[in-house]
N, C-alpha and C positions, 0 to 999 in steps of 0.2 A: 668261311671256310676255317678251319682250325688247323693252327700252325702245328705240323707232326715233325719229329725228327727225322733227317734223312738217315736213313738205314743202308747199309752197305753189306751185301752178303758175297761171299765166294764158296765155291763147293770145294771139297777135299781135294777135287782132281786139279781144281784151277790153282789151287795154293801149292799143291805138288809141282803143277807146271812151272811156276812162278819160282820156287825153291831151285828148279835145274837151270834156269839161266844164269849167266855170268855175272858176277860182280860188277864187272865193266859195264854191261848192258843195263843193269839195275842203276847205276850211277848216271849214266846217259839219260836214261828215262826220268831220274830225279831231276838232274839239272833242266831237262826241257821243261818238266812241271814248272820249275821254280822260275824258269824265265817268263813263261807265260803268265803267271801269277803276278809277277813284278809288272809285266807289261800291262796287265788288265787291273792292277791295283791304282787307286784315286790318288791325286797328287798329295793330298792331306796325309794320307797313310805313309806314302813315301816318305815326306818330310819327319814323321814321327819314327819311322824305322831307322832313318838316317842318324837321328838324336839318341835313339836307343844304342846303335852300332858304337857311336863316338863317346858314350858313357855321360851324355847331357841329361838323359832322363834316368831314374832309378825306381 
């Protein structure tokens, strides 16, 4: 099976609906996504991320 890029499409109506949502709701959604990705992240990636945050990797 050939690896194809993951494509993500939204209709103009879906984009407009998202634009109407409050900033607070958008930030809460973003925070939930970041928490999920962090919990799903392998330990090795977490260690690298921590080093980047501390400025130990450039």
